[in-house]
Structures are given as C-alpha cells and as structure tokens.
C-alpha positions in Angstrom: -21.8 -32.5 -39.2 -22.8 -32.3 -42.8 -20.3 -32.8 -45.7 -22.2 -30.4 -47.9 -20.8 -26.9 -48.4 -23.4 -24.2 -48.3 -22.3 -21.1 -50.1 -22.3 -17.9 -48.1 -22.9 -14.6 -49.8 -20.2 -11.9 -49.6 -22.6 -9.6 -47.8 -23.4 -12.3 -45.1 -19.7 -13.1 -44.7 -18.7 -9.4 -44.2 -21.5 -8.8 -41.8 -20.4 -11.8 -39.7 -16.8 -10.7 -39.8 -17.8 -7.2 -38.6 -19.8 -8.6 -35.7 -16.9 -10.7 -34.6 -14.4 -7.8 -34.9 -16.8 -5.5 -33.0 -17.3 -8.1 -30.2 -13.6 -8.6 -29.8 -13.0 -4.8 -29.6 -15.7 -4.3 -27.0 -14.4 -7.2 -25.0 -11.0 -5.5 -24.7 -12.6 -2.4 -23.1 -14.3 -4.2 -20.2 -11.2 -4.6 -18.0 -10.6 -0.9 -18.2 -14.1 -0.3 -16.8 -13.5 -2.2 -13.6 -12.0 0.7 -11.7 -8.6 2.2 -11.3 -5.6 0.2 -12.2 -2.6 -0.1 -9.8 -0.6 2.3 -12.1 -3.2 5.1 -12.1 -2.3 8.1 -10.0 -4.6 7.2 -7.1 -4.4 3.4 -7.5 -2.5 3.0 -4.2 -4.4 5.7 -2.3 -7.6 5.1 -0.3 -10.4 7.6 -0.6 -10.7 10.0 2.3 -13.9 10.2 4.3 -15.9 13.4 3.4 -17.2 15.5 6.3 -19.3 18.7 6.2 -17.8 21.8 7.7 -20.0 24.7 9.0 -18.9 28.1 7.9 -19.1 30.6 10.8 -17.7 34.1 10.5 -14.2 33.7 9.3 -13.8 30.0 10.2 -15.0 26.5 9.3 -16.1 24.3 12.2 -16.0 20.5 12.1 -17.4 18.0 14.6 -14.9 15.1 15.0 -17.1 12.7 17.0 -17.7 9.4 15.1 -15.4 10.4 12.3 -11.9 9.3 11.2 -10.7 12.5 13.0 -11.7 11.0 16.4 -8.3 9.3 16.7 -4.8 10.6 16.2 -3.6 9.8 12.7 -7.0 10.2 11.1 -7.7 12.4 8.1 -10.8 13.6 6.2 -11.8 15.8 3.3 -13.9 18.7 4.7 -16.4 20.3 2.4 -17.9 23.7 3.2 -19.2 26.8 1.4 -15.9 28.5 2.3 -13.8 25.9 0.5 -12.6 22.3 0.6 -9.9 21.3 3.1 -7.8 18.4 4.1 -7.9 17.9 7.9 -5.7 15.5 9.8 -5.4 14.8 13.5 -1.7 14.9 14.5 -2.2 14.2 18.3 -5.0 14.1 20.9 -5.3 17.9 20.7 -3.7 19.1 17.5 -4.9 19.1 13.9 -3.4 20.2 10.6 -5.7 21.9 8.0 -4.6 22.5 4.4 -6.3 23.5 1.2 -7.6 20.5 -0.8 -7.0 22.0 -4.2 -4.0 20.5 -6.0 -1.5 23.2 -7.0 -0.7 21.4 -10.3 -4.1 21.8 -12.1 -6.7 22.5 -9.5 -8.1 19.1 -8.9 -9.6 18.3 -5.5 -7.4 16.0 -3.5 -9.5 13.0 -2.4 -7.0 10.3 -1.4 -4.5 9.4 1.2 -1.7 6.8 1.2 -0.6 6.8 4.9 2.3 9.2 4.5 0.1 12.0 3.0 -2.4 13.0 0.4 -2.6 12.0 -3.3 -4.2 14.0 -6.1 -6.4 11.7 -8.2 -5.8 13.6 -11.5 -2.0 13.4 -12.0 -0.6 11.7 -8.9 0.9 14.6 -7.1 1.7 13.7 -3.5 1.7 15.9 -0.4 2.7 15.3 3.2 0.2 16.1 6.0 1.6 19.6 6.2 0.9 20.3 2.5 4.5 20.1 1.3 5.0 18.4 -2.1 6.5 14.9 -1.9 6.2 14.1 -5.6 5.1 16.0 -8.7 4.0 17.1 -11.1 2.9 19.7 -8.5 5.7 22.1 -7.5 4.0 24.4 -5.0 2.9 23.4 -1.5 -0.7 23.5 -0.4 -1.8 26.4 1.7 -2.0 25.7 5.4 -4.6 27.2 7.8 -4.5 27.5 11.6 -6.6 24.9 13.3 -7.7 24.8 17.0 -9.6 22.2 18.9 -12.1 22.6 21.8 -15.2 20.6 23.0 -15.0 18.1 20.1 -15.0 20.7 17.4 -12.1 21.7 15.1 -12.1 25.3 14.0 -10.2 26.1 10.8 -9.4 29.8 10.7 -9.6 31.4 7.3 
C-alpha cells in the first residue's frame, strides 16, 4: 500500500458514493423477490391443482381420475368457461363445489391450508363448505350441487 495521498475530485467522490448507495438499496430488495414471506396471506397455504372443467348445458363436468380429487380429502381449482370453482372430495362418493371468487374483493382463491381455502390477496379463509373462517371477507362463498358418476363430477349451475 502506498503512503501517497491521491486527491479525488468532488465529482468522482459523489459518483462513487451514489454507486455504493444504489447498490445497497438494490441489495435490500432481493430478499423480497424470493417468493412469498411466511406472513403474506397465502404464505402458509399450498397452491391448489388446476383442472379443466367441461361446460355442458347447465353444468360443469370434471374427470377425477389421476387428479387430487381421486381420493377423499383432495381438492382442486376447476376452471371452465362457466366460471371458476373450488371442488373437494368429502368421501368416496361425495363432493363439495363452491365458487372460487373471494367475497371480499373478487380475487380467485387458489390456495388451501388443510382446513379450507385461502385467498391469496388479503388472506380470507373459508372452510370446504364456503363458510368464512377468517376475514376480511364477511360473506360465504356460493355453494353448488355436485353429483358423481362414472369417474365424473357434475357441478350443477
């Protein structure tokens, strides 16, 4: 290391200081880009499998073979041209179908936490029957009749 002092211009010093400050600011943003934090609304929820539903007349039909709905306790998000639904299998022959649109601000509910469904926008939680477990939502989700035959669930609209 040299004992000589090299003068630095004010312009060079300010430019270097700005680079250091900008780098430090950007570095603090990287942890926030790594995904959801445990305190975000859906941080403890797992994403539901997404299945396609076939609109037929006044119903949506869903094949359950090879999906999370093949076993009791399974749940999935059903997308169709008639709407988006949350479908859960409650027993070997029974299913529960509810609207997947959160009653708080209209976000599509995409997560589940074992006991029910979780809205990713503001954390509203619903049980598998669509009743509110925790807000900010205050109204329950609409429930639809569902029947099961030959490996196909029919959601009546």
